[in-house]
C-alpha positions in Angstrom: 30.6 3.9 2.5 28.6 4.2 5.8 28.5 1.1 8.0 24.8 0.7 7.5 25.3 0.4 3.7 26.5 -2.7 2.0 27.8 -3.1 -1.6 26.5 -5.9 -3.7 28.9 -7.2 -6.3 27.4 -8.8 -9.4 28.6 -12.2 -8.2 26.4 -11.8 -5.2 23.2 -11.2 -7.2 20.9 -14.2 -7.6 21.1 -16.2 -10.8 18.2 -16.0 -13.3 16.7 -19.2 -12.1 16.6 -17.8 -8.5 14.4 -14.9 -9.7 10.9 -16.3 -9.5 7.3 -15.2 -9.0 7.9 -15.4 -5.3 11.1 -13.2 -5.6 10.8 -11.3 -8.8 13.0 -8.6 -10.3 11.5 -5.2 -10.0 12.4 -3.3 -13.2 11.8 0.4 -12.7 10.5 1.8 -16.0 9.7 5.4 -16.8 10.2 5.2 -20.6 13.6 6.8 -20.6 16.6 5.5 -22.5 18.3 4.7 -19.2 15.3 2.5 -18.2 15.3 0.8 -21.5 19.0 0.1 -21.2 18.5 -1.3 -17.7 15.9 -3.7 -18.9 18.2 -5.0 -21.7 21.0 -5.6 -19.1 18.6 -7.2 -16.7 17.5 -9.6 -19.5 21.2 -10.6 -20.1 21.9 -11.0 -16.4 18.7 -12.8 -15.3 17.6 -14.5 -18.5 14.4 -16.5 -17.9 13.7 -14.9 -14.6 10.4 -13.4 -13.5 10.1 -9.6 -13.6 7.6 -7.0 -12.6 8.0 -3.9 -14.7 7.1 -1.1 -12.3 5.9 2.3 -13.4 5.1 4.8 -10.6 2.5 7.6 -11.2 1.5 10.5 -9.0 -2.0 11.6 -8.1 -3.0 15.2 -8.9 -5.5 15.3 -5.9 -2.8 16.8 -3.6 -2.4 19.9 -5.9 -5.6 21.6 -4.9 -7.0 24.4 -6.9 -5.0 26.9 -8.8 -6.0 30.6 -8.8 -5.0 33.4 -11.0 -5.9 37.1 -10.2 -9.1 36.1 -8.4 -10.2 33.6 -11.0 -10.4 30.1 -9.7 -9.7 27.1 -12.0 -10.9 23.8 -10.7 -9.7 20.9 -12.8 -11.4 17.6 -12.6 -8.8 15.7 -10.6 -10.5 12.4 -11.0 -10.2 12.7 -14.8 -6.6 13.8 -14.4 -5.8 10.9 -12.1 -7.5 8.4 -14.5 -5.4 9.8 -17.3 -2.2 9.6 -15.2 -2.9 6.0 -14.3 -3.7 5.1 -17.9 -0.4 6.7 -19.1 1.5 4.8 -16.3 -0.2 1.5 -17.2 0.6 2.0 -20.9 4.2 2.8 -20.0 4.5 -0.3 -17.8 3.1 -2.5 -20.6 5.6 -1.1 -23.0 8.4 -1.9 -20.5 7.1 -5.4 -20.0 7.1 -6.0 -23.7 10.8 -4.8 -23.8 11.6 -7.1 -20.9 10.0 -10.1 -22.6 12.1 -9.4 -25.8 15.1 -9.2 -23.5 14.4 -12.8 -22.3 12.5 -12.3 -19.1 9.1 -13.5 -18.0 7.6 -10.1 -17.4 4.3 -8.4 -16.4 3.5 -4.7 -16.0 2.8 -3.2 -12.6 1.5 0.4 -12.1 1.7 1.9 -8.6 0.5 5.3 -7.3 3.1 7.2 -5.3 1.7 8.8 -2.1 5.1 10.3 -1.4 8.4 10.3 -3.2 8.8 8.0 -6.2 11.8 6.3 -4.6 9.7 5.4 -1.6 7.0 3.7 -3.8 9.8 1.7 -5.4 11.3 0.5 -2.1 7.8 -0.3 -0.6 6.8 -2.2 -3.7 10.0 -4.2 -3.7 9.6 -5.0 0.0 5.9 -6.0 -0.5 6.7 -8.2 -3.5 9.8 -9.7 -1.8 11.9 -8.7 -4.8 15.2 -10.5 -5.5 16.7 -7.4 -7.0 15.6 -3.9 -7.9 16.9 -2.7 -11.3 17.0 0.9 -12.3 18.5 3.0 -15.1 20.4 6.1 -14.2 19.7 9.5 -15.8 23.2 10.7 -15.0 22.2 14.0 -13.4 25.1 16.0 -12.2 25.8 19.3 -10.5 23.0 21.6 -9.7 20.4 19.5 -11.5 21.3 16.5 -9.2 21.0 18.7 -6.1 17.7 20.3 -7.1 16.0 17.2 -8.6 17.7 14.5 -6.5 18.4 11.0 -7.8 15.7 8.4 -7.6 18.3 5.6 -8.3 20.7 7.0 -5.7 18.1 7.2 -3.0 16.7 3.7 -3.8 20.3 2.4 -3.4 20.6 4.1 0.0 17.1 3.2 1.3 16.4 -0.3 -0.1 16.9 -3.4 2.1 17.6 -5.7 -0.9 20.1 -5.8 -3.7 19.8 -2.9 -6.1 21.4 -2.7 -9.5 21.8 0.7 -11.2 22.7 0.6 -14.9 24.5 3.8 -15.9 24.5 5.3 -19.3 28.1 4.6 -19.9 27.6 0.8 -19.8 28.0 -0.6 -23.3 
């Protein structure tokens, strides 16, 4: 492990009562089974704590126009962005509902990514002074991991606060 990296053991994480509105959990939620599992584990570890269920969405405005054989298709980017935001808000609300059922005081948070998703997560956690960032792991391996990257792995390496990744193999 590089010198600039530190490892946080579970005993070093704040107790549920130390997770507050001033220092909430950031629960990253994309609707995947891994994200659902991570919320369940966060509820068990930080019962009664305050959580922001974060869903990150991407704007379509950076795509520009798409042309085929001289024909130009100009989608209405504002409508596409509105739909992407609404889908993200709905997903975040779903995650907040799961978090409340898991024993957390939770509210949804939808953030637009101007760059990589991991960067939006880290910036949001810093801005909100998060006690802990919690993510699920999709478990990508091999070529898929190299090509697609790992949001959870990059957040672990880039975040300046405790980060908890719940892997699929956790019971």
